[in-house]
C-alpha positions as CSV (number, residue, x, y, z in Angstrom):
1,X,97.5,115.7,105.8
2,X,99.5,114.0,108.6
3,X,102.9,112.8,107.4
4,X,105.1,110.0,108.8
5,X,108.8,109.9,108.1
6,X,110.7,106.6,107.5
7,X,114.3,107.4,108.3
8,X,116.0,109.9,110.6
9,X,119.3,110.7,108.7
10,X,120.6,113.4,106.4
11,X,117.9,113.4,103.8
12,X,115.1,112.9,106.3
13,X,116.2,116.2,108.0
14,X,116.2,118.0,104.7
15,X,112.7,116.7,104.0
16,X,111.6,117.6,107.6
17,X,112.9,121.1,107.2
18,X,110.8,121.5,104.0
19,X,107.7,119.9,105.6
20,X,107.7,122.1,108.7
21,X,107.8,125.1,106.3
22,X,104.9,123.9,104.2
23,X,101.2,124.7,104.2
24,X,99.8,124.8,107.7
25,X,97.3,122.0,107.0
26,X,100.1,119.4,106.4
27,X,102.0,118.2,109.5
28,X,104.9,115.9,110.1
29,X,103.7,113.9,113.1
30,X,105.8,110.7,113.5
31,X,109.1,109.1,112.6
32,X,110.6,105.6,112.2
33,X,114.2,104.7,112.5
34,X,116.1,101.4,112.8
35,X,117.8,103.0,115.8
36,X,115.4,104.0,118.5
37,X,117.7,106.6,120.0
38,X,118.0,108.3,116.6
39,X,114.2,108.1,116.3
40,X,113.8,109.8,119.7
41,X,116.2,112.6,118.9
42,X,114.6,113.2,115.5
43,X,111.2,113.4,117.2
44,X,112.5,115.7,119.9
45,X,114.1,118.0,117.3
46,X,111.0,118.3,115.3
47,X,108.5,118.1,118.2
48,X,106.8,114.9,116.8
49,X,104.2,113.1,118.8
50,X,105.3,109.6,118.1
51,X,108.5,107.7,117.2
52,X,109.3,104.0,116.8
53,X,111.8,101.4,115.5
54,X,108.9,99.3,114.1
55,X,108.1,100.3,110.5
56,X,104.8,98.4,110.3
57,X,103.5,100.0,113.5
58,X,104.2,103.5,112.2
59,X,102.8,103.0,108.7
60,X,99.6,101.3,109.9
61,X,98.7,104.0,112.5
62,X,95.3,105.5,111.6
63,X,96.5,109.1,112.1
64,X,99.0,108.7,109.2
65,X,97.9,109.9,105.8
66,X,101.1,110.0,103.8
67,X,104.5,108.3,104.3
68,X,107.8,109.7,103.2
69,X,110.6,107.2,102.6
70,X,114.1,108.6,103.4
71,X,115.9,105.2,103.8
72,X,118.9,103.6,102.1
73,X,118.2,102.3,98.6
74,X,118.0,98.6,99.6
75,X,115.2,99.3,102.0
76,X,112.9,101.2,99.6
77,X,111.0,98.1,98.3
78,X,110.1,96.8,101.8
79,X,108.9,100.2,102.8
80,X,106.8,100.7,99.7
81,X,105.3,97.2,100.4
82,X,104.4,98.2,103.9
83,X,102.7,101.4,102.6
84,X,100.8,99.5,100.0
85,X,99.6,96.9,102.5
86,X,98.4,99.8,104.8
87,X,96.8,101.7,101.9
88,X,98.9,104.8,102.6
89,X,100.1,107.3,100.0
90,X,103.9,107.0,99.7
91,X,106.6,109.5,98.6
92,X,110.0,107.9,98.0
93,X,113.4,109.5,97.8
94,X,115.6,108.9,94.8
95,X,116.5,106.6,93.2
96,X,113.3,104.6,93.4
97,X,115.1,101.3,93.2
98,X,118.6,99.9,92.9
99,X,117.6,98.7,89.5
100,X,114.6,98.7,87.1
101,X,113.2,95.4,88.4
102,X,112.9,96.7,91.9
103,X,111.4,100.0,90.7
104,X,108.9,98.2,88.6
105,X,107.7,96.1,91.5
106,X,107.2,99.2,93.6
107,X,105.3,100.9,90.8
108,X,103.1,97.8,90.5
109,X,102.5,97.8,94.3
110,X,101.2,101.3,94.5
111,X,99.0,101.0,91.4
112,X,97.5,97.8,92.6
113,X,96.8,99.3,96.0
114,X,95.2,102.5,94.5
115,X,97.6,104.8,96.4
116,X,99.8,107.6,95.0
117,X,103.5,106.9,94.5
118,X,105.4,110.2,94.4
119,X,109.0,110.2,93.3
120,X,111.0,112.7,95.3
121,X,113.3,114.0,92.6
122,X,114.0,117.4,94.2
123,X,116.3,118.8,91.4
124,X,113.3,118.7,89.1
125,X,111.6,121.2,91.4
126,X,114.3,123.9,91.9
127,X,113.1,127.4,91.1
128,X,115.5,127.8,88.2
129,X,114.6,124.4,86.8
130,X,110.8,125.1,86.9
131,X,111.3,128.5,85.3
132,X,113.5,127.1,82.6
133,X,111.0,124.3,81.9
134,X,108.3,126.9,81.4
135,X,110.5,128.5,78.8
136,X,110.9,125.2,77.0
137,X,107.2,124.4,77.1
138,X,106.4,127.9,75.8
139,X,108.7,127.2,72.8
140,X,111.3,129.8,73.7
141,X,114.2,127.6,72.6
142,X,112.4,125.6,69.9
143,X,112.8,121.8,69.7
144,X,115.3,120.5,72.3
145,X,118.2,118.8,70.6
146,X,120.5,118.1,73.5
147,X,120.2,118.4,77.2
148,X,123.2,117.9,79.6
149,X,123.1,117.7,83.4
150,X,126.1,117.6,85.7
151,X,126.3,116.7,89.4
152,X,129.7,116.4,91.1
153,X,130.8,116.6,94.7
154,X,133.4,115.1,97.1
155,X,131.1,112.1,97.9
156,X,128.1,111.1,100.0
157,X,127.7,111.4,103.7
158,X,126.7,107.9,104.8
159,X,128.5,104.6,104.7
160,X,125.8,102.7,102.8
161,X,126.2,104.8,99.7
162,X,129.7,103.4,99.3
163,X,128.5,99.8,99.4
164,X,127.3,98.7,96.0
165,X,125.1,96.0,97.4
166,X,123.1,98.4,99.5
167,X,123.0,101.3,97.1
168,X,122.8,99.5,93.8
169,X,126.0,101.1,92.4
170,X,128.1,104.1,92.9
171,X,128.1,107.7,91.7
172,X,125.9,106.9,88.7
173,X,122.9,105.5,90.6
174,X,123.4,108.2,93.3
175,X,123.8,111.3,91.1
176,X,123.0,110.1,87.7
177,X,119.3,109.5,88.6
178,X,119.0,113.3,89.1
179,X,120.8,114.1,85.8
180,X,118.9,111.6,83.7
181,X,115.5,112.9,84.9
182,X,116.5,116.5,84.4
183,X,117.5,115.9,80.8
184,X,114.4,113.7,80.3
185,X,112.2,116.6,81.4
186,X,113.8,119.0,79.0
187,X,113.6,116.6,76.0
188,X,110.1,115.6,76.9
189,X,108.9,112.7,79.1
190,X,106.7,111.5,76.3
191,X,109.8,110.8,74.1
192,X,111.1,107.3,74.6
193,X,114.7,106.8,75.6
194,X,116.2,104.3,73.1
195,X,119.8,103.5,73.9
196,X,122.7,104.5,76.1
197,X,126.5,104.7,75.8
198,X,128.3,105.0,79.1
199,X,131.8,105.2,80.6
200,X,132.4,104.6,84.3
201,X,135.6,104.5,86.4
202,X,136.8,104.1,89.9
203,X,139.3,106.9,89.9
204,X,140.0,107.7,93.6
205,X,138.1,105.7,96.2
206,X,138.8,102.1,97.4
207,X,135.3,100.9,96.6
208,X,133.7,98.2,94.4
209,X,131.7,100.7,92.4
210,X,132.2,103.7,90.1
211,X,133.0,107.1,91.5
212,X,132.8,108.8,88.1
213,X,130.6,108.4,85.0
214,X,129.7,110.0,81.8
215,X,126.7,108.8,79.7
216,X,124.9,109.6,76.5
217,X,121.2,108.8,76.0
218,X,119.6,108.7,72.6
219,X,115.9,109.5,72.4
220,X,113.4,108.4,69.8
221,X,113.0,111.9,68.3
222,X,116.8,112.2,67.7
223,X,117.5,114.3,70.8
224,X,120.4,113.5,73.0
225,X,120.7,113.5,76.8
226,X,124.0,113.6,78.6
227,X,125.0,113.2,82.2
228,X,128.3,113.8,84.0
229,X,128.6,112.6,87.6
230,X,131.5,112.3,90.1
231,X,132.2,111.7,93.8
232,X,135.8,113.0,93.1
233,X,135.0,116.7,92.6
234,X,136.7,119.0,95.1
235,X,135.3,122.3,96.2
236,X,131.6,121.8,97.0
237,X,128.6,120.6,95.0
238,X,128.5,121.4,91.3
239,X,125.0,121.3,89.9
240,X,124.7,122.6,86.3
241,X,122.4,122.1,83.4
242,X,122.7,123.0,79.7
243,X,120.0,122.8,77.1
244,X,120.4,123.4,73.4
245,X,117.3,124.0,71.1
246,X,116.7,125.0,67.6
247,X,115.8,128.5,68.7
248,X,117.8,129.0,71.8
249,X,120.0,127.8,74.7
250,X,119.6,127.5,78.5
251,X,122.5,127.4,81.0
252,X,121.8,126.9,84.7
253,X,124.2,126.9,87.7
254,X,122.0,125.7,90.5
255,X,124.3,125.6,93.5
256,X,128.1,126.2,93.4
257,X,127.8,129.9,92.4
258,X,124.7,131.4,93.9
259,X,125.5,135.2,94.0
260,X,126.3,134.9,97.7
261,X,130.0,135.1,98.6
262,X,131.5,135.4,102.0
263,X,135.1,135.3,103.5
264,X,135.7,133.7,106.9
265,X,138.7,132.8,108.9
266,X,136.9,129.6,109.9
267,X,135.0,130.8,113.1
268,X,131.6,129.7,111.8
269,X,129.9,126.4,111.2
270,X,127.8,124.9,108.4
271,X,128.0,126.6,105.0
272,X,126.2,124.6,102.4
273,X,125.7,120.9,101.5
274,X,129.0,119.2,100.5
275,X,131.0,122.4,101.3
276,X,134.5,121.1,102.2
277,X,135.6,124.1,104.3
278,X,134.3,126.9,106.5
279,X,137.3,129.1,105.9
280,X,138.4,131.3,103.0
281,X,136.0,132.5,100.4
282,X,132.8,130.6,100.8
283,X,129.6,130.3,98.7
284,X,126.6,129.9,101.1
285,X,123.0,129.3,99.8
286,X,120.3,131.7,101.0
287,X,117.5,129.2,101.4
288,X,119.1,125.8,100.8
289,X,115.9,123.8,101.2
290,X,114.0,125.9,98.7
291,X,116.9,126.3,96.3
292,X,117.3,122.5,96.1
293,X,113.6,122.1,95.3
294,X,112.2,120.5,98.4
295,X,109.5,123.0,99.2
296,X,108.1,123.0,95.6
297,X,108.4,119.2,95.5
298,X,106.2,118.6,98.6
299,X,103.7,121.2,97.6
300,X,103.3,119.4,94.3
301,X,103.0,116.0,96.0
302,X,100.4,117.1,98.5
303,X,98.3,118.9,95.9
304,X,98.3,115.8,93.7
305,X,97.1,113.7,96.5
306,X,94.3,116.2,97.3
307,X,93.3,116.6,93.7
308,X,93.6,112.9,92.8
309,X,96.1,113.8,90.0
310,X,99.6,112.7,89.2
311,X,102.5,114.7,90.6
312,X,105.2,116.1,88.2
313,X,107.4,113.2,89.3
314,X,105.7,109.8,89.9
315,X,106.9,106.2,90.6
316,X,106.6,105.6,86.8
317,X,109.2,108.3,86.3
318,X,111.4,106.7,88.9
319,X,111.0,103.4,87.0
320,X,112.0,104.9,83.7
321,X,115.1,106.5,85.3
322,X,116.1,103.1,86.7
323,X,115.6,101.5,83.3
324,X,117.9,104.1,81.7
325,X,120.6,103.6,84.4
326,X,120.4,99.8,83.9
327,X,121.3,100.3,80.3
328,X,124.1,102.7,81.3
329,X,125.6,100.1,83.6
330,X,125.4,97.5,80.9
331,X,127.0,99.8,78.4
332,X,129.9,100.5,80.8
333,X,130.6,96.8,80.8
334,X,130.2,96.1,77.1
335,X,131.5,99.5,75.8
336,X,128.7,99.5,73.3
337,X,125.4,101.3,72.8
338,X,122.9,99.3,74.9
339,X,119.0,99.4,74.5
340,X,116.8,100.8,77.3
341,X,114.5,98.0,78.3
342,X,111.1,99.4,79.4
343,X,108.1,97.2,80.4
344,X,104.9,99.0,79.6
345,X,106.0,102.2,78.0
346,X,103.3,104.9,78.4
347,X,104.6,107.7,76.1
348,X,104.9,108.4,72.4
349,X,105.5,105.5,70.1
350,X,106.8,107.4,67.1
351,X,110.4,107.5,66.0
352,X,112.8,110.1,64.8
353,X,111.2,112.5,62.4
354,X,114.5,113.7,60.9
355,X,116.4,116.9,61.3
356,X,114.6,120.0,62.5
357,X,115.4,121.9,59.3
358,X,113.9,125.3,58.5
359,X,112.7,126.4,55.0
360,X,113.9,129.8,53.6
361,X,111.5,129.7,50.6
362,X,109.8,127.1,48.4
363,X,113.1,126.0,46.9
364,X,115.7,126.4,49.7
365,X,116.5,125.3,53.2
366,X,118.1,127.8,55.5
367,X,121.4,126.5,56.9
368,X,122.5,129.7,58.6
369,X,122.0,133.4,58.8
370,X,124.9,135.5,59.9
371,X,126.0,139.2,60.4
372,X,129.7,139.7,59.7
373,X,132.0,142.2,61.4
374,X,131.7,144.4,58.3
375,X,128.0,144.6,58.8
376,X,127.3,142.4,55.8
377,X,124.3,140.0,56.1
378,X,124.8,136.5,54.7
379,X,122.5,133.6,54.2
380,X,123.7,130.1,53.6
381,X,121.1,128.1,51.7
382,X,120.7,124.6,50.4
383,X,118.5,123.8,47.3
384,X,115.8,121.3,48.2
385,X,116.1,119.4,45.0
386,X,119.7,119.6,43.8
387,X,121.3,119.8,47.2
388,X,123.5,122.7,46.1
389,X,124.8,125.0,48.9
390,X,125.0,128.7,48.1
391,X,125.7,132.0,49.8
392,X,123.3,134.9,49.4
393,X,124.2,138.4,50.5
394,X,121.3,140.6,51.8
395,X,120.9,144.1,53.0
């Protein structure tokens, strides 16, 4: 497939680096930028055959099969509309919209046009995440009870991120979109997010938006999602996930500590995304594009287009993320649990089935099994009828 890029900035270059390393039959051929000089430089750097500052001209070209949107948040809707009008499959960077209403309009556009809308949520495609998701689906940690995701760094690279009108908010819409979807995958996308409790603050930066946020998301099956985000973290980019299940636990450190450590007096250049220094002890990333999920993401997107299937992350997923974030912003204002408003929910409609309790025998629930330092084995049991809690020694 021939791919056109809308945008020529930071994320466009990450996407381009992934695309040029992809399957030989997919090719990045053209670019649009609002600045014609930047479009030309991007085209020169990636040896593209066409560049322009007219979005409609690029999208409507007959040699374009797929369009990748790597534009500021406030331009996503117009770009999706252009793709829908031209009948071109569209892959959009995160977040899909500045709010759920925008995201829903974009979802409706692609479905009405009969084109695929792929949501470019790269952190749901990292090698560690994909392997951990397989473990969850295989039942290795039982029922997921709680999933927490954290992203924190010193702040974004472009001016528009810091403008709430253009971006739709601050750190929560920028980073929280990643964390919400990561937790949602672990808990199960078919499980409906019910309500959100959120705290936000502007702790450091002179902006009209939050630079830090923490949120809790309650799901219909009783599971809890949690996100922690900040533009105030010093020392690089901290990407961590924790998942707790009835039968096990997962911890992931995706970026800040990679097993690659290096000391430098500062003679070198780029180290890793959001690294604040190129001197002292450094933590480079071996293959940054791959470790951040970009290569797996585009492979999934192109395979879905070819096979006429849904990708792992679709525009519908992007809409659900925006709906959760809308509730989070409302909760930050009211300081109360706020419901997640979803139009056209497509998942499970059942509610909480109660605690994931385990039976020991016909008469007792098993609360806990423990081996003490003495070597003694103990069971803590609860009688199913009387409710009496007892200790039983075994072995």
